[in-house]
C-alpha positions in Angstrom: -103.9 -76.5 128.1 -102.0 -75.6 131.4 -98.7 -77.1 132.2 -99.6 -77.8 135.9 -95.9 -78.0 136.8 -95.1 -74.5 135.6 -97.9 -71.9 136.0 -97.8 -68.1 136.2 -100.9 -66.1 137.2 -101.5 -62.4 137.9 -104.9 -61.2 139.2 -106.0 -57.6 139.7 -109.1 -56.6 141.7 -110.4 -53.1 142.2 -108.2 -52.7 145.4 -105.2 -54.9 145.0 -103.4 -57.7 143.1 -101.9 -61.1 143.6 -99.0 -62.7 141.7 -98.2 -66.4 141.8 -95.7 -68.6 140.0 -95.4 -72.4 140.4 -92.7 -74.8 139.4 -93.4 -78.4 140.4 -94.0 -78.3 144.1 -92.5 -74.8 144.7 -94.8 -71.8 144.6 -93.8 -68.1 144.8 -96.6 -65.7 145.9 -97.1 -62.0 146.3 -100.4 -61.4 148.1 -102.3 -58.6 149.7 -103.4 -59.0 153.3 -105.6 -57.1 155.8 -105.8 -57.9 159.5 -109.3 -58.9 160.6 -109.4 -59.9 164.3 -106.9 -62.7 164.7 -106.3 -63.5 161.0 -104.7 -61.9 157.9 -107.1 -62.1 155.0 -106.2 -61.7 151.3 -109.5 -60.1 150.5 -109.4 -60.5 146.7 -112.8 -59.8 145.3 -113.6 -60.5 141.6 -116.6 -60.8 139.3 -117.7 -64.3 138.2 -116.2 -63.9 134.8 -112.8 -64.2 136.4 -113.5 -67.7 137.7 -111.0 -69.3 135.3 -108.2 -67.2 136.7 -109.2 -68.0 140.3 -109.2 -71.7 139.3 -105.7 -71.4 138.0 -104.6 -69.7 141.1 -106.2 -72.4 143.2 -104.3 -75.0 141.2 -101.1 -73.3 142.2 -102.0 -73.0 145.9 -104.4 -75.9 146.6 -103.3 -76.6 150.1 -103.3 -73.0 151.5 -106.0 -71.2 149.4 -109.8 -71.1 149.4 -112.5 -69.2 147.6 -116.2 -68.7 147.7 -118.8 -67.8 145.1 -121.8 -65.9 146.3 -124.1 -63.7 144.2 -121.8 -63.9 141.2 -118.9 -62.5 143.3 -115.7 -64.5 144.0 -113.8 -64.0 147.2 -110.3 -65.5 147.2 -107.9 -65.9 150.2 -104.4 -67.4 150.5 -103.0 -65.7 153.6 -105.5 -66.5 156.5 -103.8 -69.9 157.1 -100.3 -68.4 157.4 -98.8 -68.1 160.9 -99.7 -64.7 162.2 -96.3 -64.0 163.6 -94.7 -63.7 160.1 -96.7 -60.5 159.6 -94.9 -58.7 162.4 -96.6 -55.4 163.3 -98.3 -55.0 159.9 -102.0 -54.5 159.6 -102.5 -54.1 155.8 -100.2 -54.5 152.9 -98.4 -57.1 150.8 -96.5 -60.3 151.7 -94.0 -62.2 149.6 -93.7 -65.9 150.6 -92.8 -69.2 149.2 -94.8 -72.4 149.6 -93.1 -75.7 149.3 -95.2 -78.9 149.0 -93.6 -82.0 150.5 -95.0 -85.5 150.8 -93.8 -87.5 153.8 -95.1 -90.9 154.6 -98.0 -90.4 152.2 -98.9 -87.2 154.0 -98.8 -83.8 152.2 -97.0 -81.1 154.2 -96.7 -77.4 153.3 -93.6 -75.4 154.3 -94.0 -71.6 154.3 -91.0 -69.5 153.8 -91.7 -65.7 154.3 -89.5 -63.4 152.3 -90.7 -59.8 152.9 -93.7 -57.9 154.3 -94.8 -54.4 153.4 -97.1 -52.2 155.4 -99.3 -49.9 153.3 -98.8 -46.2 153.9 -100.6 -43.1 152.7 -99.7 -39.4 152.3 -96.2 -39.7 150.9 -95.0 -37.0 148.5 -95.5 -37.7 144.9 -92.6 -36.8 142.6 -92.6 -36.1 138.9 -89.5 -37.1 137.0 -88.8 -35.9 133.4 -86.9 -38.4 131.4 -85.9 -38.2 127.7 -86.8 -41.7 126.5 -89.0 -43.1 123.8 -91.6 -45.8 124.5 -92.8 -48.0 121.6 -95.9 -49.7 122.9 -99.4 -50.0 121.5 -102.1 -52.3 122.5 -105.9 -52.2 122.6 -105.9 -54.8 125.4 -104.9 -54.6 129.0 -101.5 -56.3 129.5 -99.8 -57.5 132.7 -96.1 -58.3 133.3 -95.4 -60.0 136.6 -91.8 -60.6 137.8 -91.1 -62.2 141.2 -87.6 -61.6 142.5 -85.7 -63.6 145.1 -87.1 -61.1 147.6 -89.8 -58.7 146.3 -91.3 -58.1 142.9 -91.7 -56.0 139.8 -95.2 -55.8 138.4 -96.2 -53.7 135.4 -99.5 -53.2 133.7 -100.3 -51.4 130.5 -103.3 -50.4 128.4 -103.7 -48.1 125.4 -103.2 -45.0 127.5 -101.4 -45.7 130.8 -98.5 -47.7 132.1 -98.2 -48.6 135.8 -95.4 -50.2 137.8 -95.6 -51.6 141.3 -92.1 -52.4 142.5 -90.3 -53.3 145.7 -86.8 -52.0 146.4 -84.5 -53.4 149.0 -82.1 -50.5 149.4 -82.7 -47.3 147.5 -79.8 -45.6 149.2 -77.8 -47.7 146.7 -80.5 -47.7 144.0 -80.8 -51.5 144.6 -84.0 -53.3 143.7 -83.1 -56.9 144.3 -81.8 -60.2 142.9 -83.5 -61.9 139.9 -83.5 -65.5 139.1 -82.1 -66.8 135.8 -85.7 -67.9 134.9 -87.1 -64.4 135.3 -84.4 -62.3 133.8 -85.5 -63.0 130.2 -89.0 -61.7 131.1 -87.4 -58.6 132.6 -85.5 -57.9 129.5 -88.2 -58.8 127.0 -91.3 -57.3 128.8 -90.2 -54.8 131.5 -87.3 -52.9 129.9 -89.2 -51.8 126.7 -91.8 -50.1 129.0 -89.4 -49.1 131.7 -85.9 -48.3 130.4 -85.0 -47.2 133.9 -83.0 -50.2 135.2 -79.4 -51.3 135.3 -78.9 -55.1 135.2 -75.7 -56.7 136.4 -75.2 -60.4 135.5 -72.4 -62.5 137.0 -72.7 -65.2 139.6 -76.0 -63.6 140.5 -78.4 -61.3 138.7 -78.8 -57.9 140.3 -81.3 -55.2 139.3 -80.9 -51.5 140.3 -82.5 -48.2 139.2 -80.4 -46.3 136.8 -78.6 -43.4 138.5 -80.0 -40.8 136.1 -83.6 -42.0 136.8 -83.8 -42.2 140.6 -81.1 -39.6 141.3 -81.2 -38.8 145.0 -85.0 -38.9 145.6 -84.8 -41.8 148.1 -81.1 -41.6 149.1 -82.0 -42.1 152.8 -84.1 -45.2 152.2 -81.8 -48.0 153.1 -84.6 -50.5 154.1 -87.1 -52.1 151.8 -89.9 -50.0 150.5 -92.7 -50.3 148.0 -93.2 -47.8 145.1 -95.9 -47.0 142.6 -94.7 -45.4 139.3 -96.7 -44.5 136.2 -96.8 -42.5 133.0 -99.2 -41.7 130.3 -98.3 -43.0 126.8 -99.1 -39.6 125.3 -96.5 -38.0 127.6 -94.1 -40.9 128.4 -91.3 -38.4 129.4 -93.3 -37.4 132.5 -93.1 -40.2 135.1 -94.7 -39.9 138.6 -93.4 -41.9 141.5 -94.6 -42.3 145.1 -93.8 -44.5 148.1 -96.8 -46.7 149.1 -95.3 -49.2 151.5 -92.6 -49.7 154.1 -90.9 -53.0 154.7 -91.2 -54.3 158.3 -89.4 -56.8 160.5 -90.9 -60.3 160.3 -90.4 -63.6 162.0 -88.6 -66.1 159.8 
C-alpha cells in the first residue's frame, strides 16, 4: 500500500520520461515538454497496462496534472498549466520544478518553483570513454533508479544487457553535477554508484556531486552552464562508455 505522504514514481514512454517525488505537500518533478501553440505539453503516451503508474503520478500531482484514456492509450500531462514564461525560449526539452500545496482559508493553492529548463539539441559529437572498472549487475528485469537533485537530476535505467544514464550537470568546466539532499544521497550510494563508479561525492554542510576527474577528463571543459547528457554502456563491454550532450540549460523566469 502506498504511503501517500512519501511517494516516488518514474515513468518511461517511447520518447521521454517523467520523474516525481512527493513528501507531504511538497512535490519535486522532472517532466518533458513540447510547445504546442500557446501551451507546453508533457506529451507522455503509455499503453493501458501502465494505468497504475499514471494513477500514482496523479496522486503526487492532483492539482496540476491530467490524463485521458482513449483506445487503450493513456496521455498524461503536468506542464500545460504552468506559466509559459518559466520556459524561456525553449520549445522542447525537460523542466525541473517544485510544486508546493498550501491551504489558505479552506482554499487549496499551488505554488510553482521552477529550478531549471533544458532545451533538447541534436547532432552533438558522441564520445567513447574507455574506463577500467568492473560492474557487478545482473537482472532479468528492467530497473529504474531516479535521483532528483536540488537543481537537476540523475536517472539511470538498466536491463540484462544495457545501462543508461540521463544526467544534468550544472558546471562541467569544474566537473560539477549538483547538490544532493540528505534524503537522496543514500540512493545515490546504494543504487547509482554500483552501476556508475564515475562520481566524486563531497559531504559537509552540503552534499556535492561531481564527475571523477579521470572519467570526464577535459571533454566538456568549456561547458560552464547547465547541460544535459546521455551516457550508456553494454554490460558485455562495461569498459566502453559512450557519452553525448542532448540538452542545453536556458535562462528562465523565476
